[in-house]
Backbone bond lengths (Angstrom), bond angles and torsions (degrees), N, CA, C in turn:
res aa  C-N    CA-C-N  psi(-1)  N-CA   C-N-CA  omega(-1)  CA-C   N-CA-C  phi
1 S - - - 1.455 - - 1.531 108.86 -
2 V 1.312 113.76 158.40 1.457 121.23 -179.61 1.526 108.82 -133.43
3 K 1.330 115.69 141.61 1.460 119.63 179.66 1.527 108.23 -81.50
4 T 1.345 116.13 127.32 1.465 121.37 -178.53 1.534 108.97 -145.33
5 T 1.316 116.84 -179.36 1.460 122.99 -177.99 1.534 109.43 -111.96
6 C 1.319 116.13 135.25 1.461 121.24 178.89 1.540 108.46 -66.24
7 A 1.331 115.90 135.48 1.461 121.28 -178.30 1.527 112.32 -72.50
8 R 1.337 118.41 -19.00 1.470 121.71 -179.97 1.518 113.71 -96.34
9 C 1.339 117.52 -52.70 1.469 120.14 -173.27 1.529 112.67 -101.20
10 L 1.306 117.22 -6.48 1.469 124.26 177.83 1.542 113.59 64.70
11 E 1.338 116.63 19.45 1.466 121.43 175.39 1.532 108.92 -86.26
12 D 1.334 115.77 144.89 1.464 119.93 174.89 1.527 108.92 -75.99
13 F 1.312 115.76 142.15 1.469 120.82 176.44 1.512 109.22 -153.42
14 S 1.324 115.51 165.31 1.450 121.89 179.28 1.527 108.79 -94.16
15 C 1.308 116.07 115.98 1.463 122.48 -176.85 1.539 108.60 -96.17
16 P 1.335 117.61 117.12 1.474 118.79 179.19 1.536 110.91 -70.92
17 L 1.318 115.47 139.60 1.458 121.48 -179.83 1.529 109.48 -129.10
18 E 1.318 114.91 145.09 1.465 120.42 171.85 1.513 106.71 -121.70
19 I 1.321 115.96 120.33 1.456 121.37 -174.77 1.527 109.61 -119.85
20 T 1.329 115.49 130.78 1.450 121.81 173.01 1.527 106.84 -118.71
21 I 1.308 116.29 120.03 1.464 121.03 -178.89 1.525 109.60 -100.91
22 E 1.330 114.92 121.58 1.462 121.26 174.77 1.521 107.09 -126.33
23 E 1.314 115.53 99.30 1.461 121.80 -177.55 1.523 108.86 -138.93
24 E 1.294 115.47 161.78 1.454 122.15 173.07 1.522 107.21 -108.59
25 F 1.313 117.42 128.14 1.454 122.31 -178.85 1.524 108.37 -109.03
26 F 1.333 116.14 131.05 1.457 122.12 -176.09 1.525 111.33 -107.95
27 P 1.336 118.31 133.46 1.478 120.23 177.77 1.528 111.33 -74.78
28 L 1.330 115.79 142.84 1.460 120.36 175.90 1.522 111.59 -79.85
29 M 1.359 116.61 -25.69 1.459 122.05 -179.45 1.517 109.08 -123.66
30 D 1.322 117.01 142.42 1.450 121.83 173.77 1.518 107.77 -75.18
31 M 1.342 117.59 123.98 1.460 121.21 -175.21 1.529 112.55 -66.45
32 V 1.321 118.24 -30.54 1.470 121.77 -177.28 1.529 110.79 -79.04
33 S 1.330 116.07 -54.24 1.481 119.87 -175.94 1.527 113.01 -86.46
34 E 1.326 117.25 -18.46 1.465 124.18 -177.10 1.535 112.32 64.07
35 F 1.333 116.09 21.63 1.462 121.19 174.11 1.540 108.26 -98.74
36 E 1.306 115.64 166.58 1.452 120.80 178.89 1.523 109.29 -62.28
37 A 1.326 115.91 132.17 1.463 120.65 -179.77 1.518 109.31 -79.12
38 S 1.339 115.80 158.53 1.466 118.76 177.90 1.522 108.64 -68.42
39 S 1.315 115.33 141.13 1.453 121.56 -176.78 1.519 110.62 -76.42
40 P 1.331 117.26 141.47 1.461 119.50 173.89 1.522 111.10 -68.24
41 E 1.322 117.44 156.96 1.452 121.01 -178.59 1.521 112.18 -61.48
42 E 1.331 116.23 -35.54 1.465 120.37 -177.18 1.534 109.77 -84.03
43 S 1.317 116.25 123.68 1.463 120.10 -178.02 1.524 112.11 -74.70
44 D 1.342 118.37 -19.37 1.448 121.43 -178.68 1.527 112.27 -98.17
45 S 1.319 117.86 16.53 1.464 120.85 -179.87 1.523 110.91 -74.26
46 F 1.324 116.07 157.78 1.464 121.17 -179.16 1.516 108.83 -85.18
47 T 1.351 115.71 145.27 1.449 119.83 -175.30 1.531 111.97 -126.62
48 I 1.323 113.66 160.91 1.472 122.67 172.17 1.516 104.97 -106.08
49 D 1.329 118.39 126.42 1.463 120.58 -172.37 1.524 112.72 -71.92
50 E 1.341 115.60 176.73 1.468 121.16 -175.13 1.529 113.30 -65.77
51 H 1.338 117.81 -14.51 1.465 122.11 176.97 1.530 111.39 -96.30
52 Q 1.333 116.25 11.19 1.458 124.74 -179.82 1.536 111.43 62.54
53 I 1.332 116.18 36.46 1.464 121.08 178.08 1.520 108.28 -104.97
54 L 1.301 115.48 128.07 1.453 122.57 -179.90 1.531 108.59 -97.06
55 D 1.319 117.45 110.37 1.451 123.00 179.93 1.523 108.47 -96.51
56 L 1.343 116.02 111.04 1.463 121.32 -176.98 1.535 112.63 -89.98
57 T 1.330 118.31 1.52 1.464 122.25 -173.43 1.519 112.61 -54.04
58 E 1.314 118.40 -51.25 1.460 121.15 -177.33 1.508 112.56 -68.38
59 A 1.323 118.06 -39.69 1.460 121.54 177.78 1.533 110.31 -62.81
60 I 1.330 117.15 -44.26 1.469 120.73 178.83 1.516 110.47 -64.21
61 R 1.341 116.98 -42.02 1.475 120.20 179.50 1.539 110.23 -60.20
62 Q 1.315 117.77 -47.45 1.470 120.95 -178.49 1.514 112.31 -64.54
63 Y 1.342 117.04 -44.60 1.461 120.09 -178.97 1.533 111.12 -68.84
64 T 1.329 117.67 -32.73 1.470 120.81 177.06 1.519 109.76 -65.60
65 L 1.318 117.75 -46.94 1.462 121.01 179.14 1.516 111.89 -59.07
66 L 1.328 117.34 -37.47 1.457 121.20 178.29 1.529 112.32 -71.95
67 A 1.329 117.64 -27.15 1.466 121.86 -176.57 1.525 113.19 -83.72
68 I 1.330 118.65 -20.19 1.446 121.38 -179.04 1.533 109.15 -70.00
69 P 1.329 117.83 128.81 1.475 120.40 179.88 1.540 111.41 -60.73
70 M 1.324 116.60 147.96 1.454 121.07 179.19 1.532 111.12 -68.27
71 K 1.341 116.51 -34.89 1.461 121.34 175.10 1.526 107.55 -123.93
72 P 1.334 117.23 81.61 1.464 119.28 -178.19 1.540 111.17 -68.46
73 L 1.332 116.57 135.46 1.456 122.26 179.99 1.524 108.50 -120.59
74 C 1.346 116.33 136.89 1.449 119.69 179.40 1.538 111.09 -68.64
75 S 1.327 117.49 -28.19 1.471 122.38 173.35 1.539 107.48 -159.09
76 D 1.323 115.84 158.53 1.471 120.22 -178.86 1.519 112.12 -62.77
77 D 1.339 116.79 -30.88 1.477 120.76 -177.23 1.535 112.32 -100.82
78 C 1.311 118.00 25.13 1.469 122.10 179.11 1.540 109.54 -61.21
79 G 1.331 116.84 128.31 1.458 122.15 -177.03 1.510 114.06 -82.31
80 G 1.276 118.93 -12.00 1.440 121.94 -179.40 1.517 113.12 87.06
81 V 1.305 116.55 -167.47 1.470 122.56 -175.85 1.513 110.65 -71.02
């Protein structure tokens, strides 16, 4: 869930979110040869760093922003201001 403001009554509330992440993550280093791996065509693709650590922070941030409703409501029957 994410804390947001109701579009009708302007009260803060916790908005439940369900996020499914489907991405391809590319390694920066080849694990076998330990040389730099070939870069993916997409410059904004997600990567696995040279220590083989997968940082999901940016993917989660992007998917969370996409999952937040454009007009979040604290309840379906919110009366507004």
